[in-house]
N, C-alpha and C positions, 0 to 999 in steps of 0.2 A: 963483484959478481955472478960469477962461481956456489957462491956461498950460500946466496938470494934466489937463485936457482933451485939450491939442494931443498930449504926450507921449502918451499912450495908445496902444501898437498895436495894436486894436481898431480906434482913426482913423486911421489908416495903412492900412491893411489896405481898412477901406470906402473909404478914397478912390480908391485906389488901384482899389478895381473899379471905382468909377466911369469910372476916368479908362480907364479897355483896355473900362469899358465902354459909353466918349465914338468913345475910335477903333477901336469897328466901326458906333457909331450912323452916321461920317461917312459911310461908305459905304453906310449905309439906303435913301437919297434912292436910289442906283444903282440899288439889289438890287432895288428895292420895282417895281422895272417890270419885272425877271425872274419869268417866274414859277417858276420853282425858286431863291427868293432865298433864304438862310438867317438869320434872326434870332439871334440870342443874346442872347439879355431877361437884364433885372436880376435876376428870378425864377427860371432858369436857369445862371446862374450863383452865384445865392447857393445854390443846392442844392447844385450844385459843391465851395463850397466845403464846407460841413457835413457833406459824408458823407469830403470832406477828414481836418478836424478830427478826428468819427468814428474814423475808420480812425487818424490818426498824434498824434491829441490835443494840434497849434499847427495854425493858418495854414498855408498854404501860402505861397512863398515868389513874389514879382515872376513868374519865372522855372517852377515847379510852376502859377500859377494858369493862367498864358500855356501853356502843354503843356498843363488840363488843356482849359483853352480848346481848340482845335485842334488833340486828340482827337475832342474832338463834334463836330466841326465836320467831319473827317475820318468818323466813324462815319456822323451823317449820310446825309452823301454818296453813303459806300456802300452806306447800305440804301437810299436815294434809287433809286437802277442799279440795286440788284437787285430791288428793285421795281417797271421798268421794266421787267426782262429777266425779268420772272413768276418770279422764283428763289423765292418765296414760294408758286411752286402744287404743293400734292404733296406738302409737306413735314411727315411727323412731324411731328418735333418744332417746327419752329413754329407744327401747324393745337392741338400738342396745349400748348403754353404757353397758346395763342387763349383757345380750352375754361379754360382754370387761369384768367386773368386778368379774364373772363366771370363765372366759377361766383365770383371772391373780390370781386368790383363785388356779386351777388350777396349773399354772406356775411354785408358787410358794412350789410344791411338787416333782416337774423334780428334780432327785437324782444326785451327782456331779458325774461326772465324774472319774474310779479311771484311772491308769499308762494301767492297760491290757488292759481297755474299751479304749483308745483312742490304742492304737495299733493296738487290730484287727479289731478295726476302721477303720482305716489307708489300710493291711494288704488287705481286703475286697469291699475296692473302690479307690486302688492307679489310676487312671484315677485321680478320684478326685481333689487331690492333686500334679498330674503329675508336674515337671519341664516344660518347652516348651525348647525345644533344641536353639540352636543360630546359624546364620551364617553373619561373614564378608567375603564380596566381591568387586572388580572392578565393574569398563561397561562400553562402550566403543559405544555410542547413535547415530544410525541409523536413520533420517529423511524421512521414505518412501516415503512424500511429496511432497520432496525435489531430492529425488531422481527417485522419481519414478521405470520403471522398473528396474534396474539396480542396487533395495537394492537389492537386495538376492544376486545377481557376484560382488559386492562393500562389503559384510558382508564373503561374502566367502575369497575373494583377504587380505584383514585386519585380516582376523583371521588367514590367512596363516600370514602374517605380525607377528604379536603376539608372534604366537609358537615358529618361528624362534631368533623370541627376545622381550625377554619377559620383558625386562627393557626398551624397548620404550617407549620415550614420549608418558601418553596417550595423554592428551590436544593441540598434532597436531593431532590425531584421532581424527574422529569421526563427527560429529555435533555440533552442538548453542542447549544447551539445563540448563535447571533450572535442572533435575534434578539432584543427588548426583552423583561424580566419580564416590564414591566409601564411604561403608553404614560399620558402625563398627559392635562388636556383637549385629544384632538382632534377634526378634521372624520373628517368618513364617508370626505374624500377622502384628510385624508391616514392616516388608516388603511390605506389602498386601498391606495396608493403604497412604506406595508414590510410588510403580509401579503397583498392581494389585495382586489381589490370583490368575489368571494364571503362572505371571510372576512367585513371591514369590513361585508355588509350584514345578517351574523348575528349581530353587536355590535351594530348599532343596534336589534336586534330584542328582544336580551339582557334579561333581566329584569335590575336593582341588588339587589346587596349580595346576594346568592348567585351560587354557582359551577354552572357551563353545560359541557351541551358533549357530549361531544368537535365541536369546531367544524373543518371542513377545511382547510385553506387548500393552495396548492401547496407549501406544506413538508412538510403532515404531520396527524396535529391537536396540538386542541390543550386545554383543559380552559381554562374561561375565567369570571372572577366579576367585572362589571361594578362600580367604586367612588365613585362622581358621571355623573352625567348632566343635561347642559345644551340647555333644548329645546331648536326655532329658532324663530323670530320675527321677526316686521314691523317691523322697528324705528320708533324715527318721525323726522319728517322732517327735524332735529338735527341725528340719526348719521349721515344719509346726503345730507345734502343739494349738497355738492358734485358728485360724482355725479350726484342728481338731476339740477340744476340742467345739463351735460355731457351726460347723454341724451336729456332735454328740447330744449335749443341742438340738437341733432345732428337730430332727431325732425322741428325743426321748420321746419331751413333744407330740410330734404331734401322734406316738405309744399311751402314756395317755391318751390326749386327744379321739381317739379315741375308745380307750377299754371303759372311761369315760359315757360317751356318752352312748356309744354301753350297762350298762349295767342302764344305768338309762331310755334308751330307752323300754328297759323290761316293767316299770311300767307305760306304757301310751299303749293309741291302738290307732291306727295314721290314718284318710278316707280321703283317695286321691279321692276331685272332679271329673269324667270323664267329659273329655268337649263336646261340640255339634261335630263332627265328628273323635274323638280321637279312634284313634282305639290301640293306643299303651296298652297292658294289664300292671293294677293296681297293 
């Protein structure tokens, strides 16, 4: 068993990491006396190795591990020198990154919602998760440009024909168009994308089962029969749990961020300069 363990590549790698760390440790005593000492700790080496393994799907070779450590030391020295020179001051990218890190730390404290939290959130904002109603319909198109002033009279006559004969052949009525003669169950927004918002709103109000019109669109006039309608409704929590949880978490995160920032702001005195000609009270 001992021989099998000794032959494991992972054991060899860990021993190698400890040897390299020990080499750095020989200089730790002397460097500890210096204010700018750099310590490459075991956790830091393990972190480097972990990132390497995730990227390359294998442990680093001794040379690669030494390169990782050397690069970290180089980066640490350059960062410290840059800070000493004040190169981080007034740097928009650095400031934004630091803010993101602070917000990330705050996000980690956002609680997990309970079932009661989610239900209360849904009850408090039902319209935000409402399932839109849908409508299905048939339509006969009349081209106003082709028919001219007679289009309204033609529409009235055609409506009378359809009302008296609901099973009439629709393909033999109306004018040629690229618009669909029938629409399956669709939301008002979907209908608006095809026929326009005014037409969609009129169809949403139209009675079901009877021909009505004419309804105007940007294309011309339409005779319409609503064949099916499903009313909109507020869903049960199980239907929209993921969306409710996402919005609850976003709102709670913003609330906590505002609370924490208000608390931090108490420790600072903020002075805002008044611009020339500025009449707004500071």
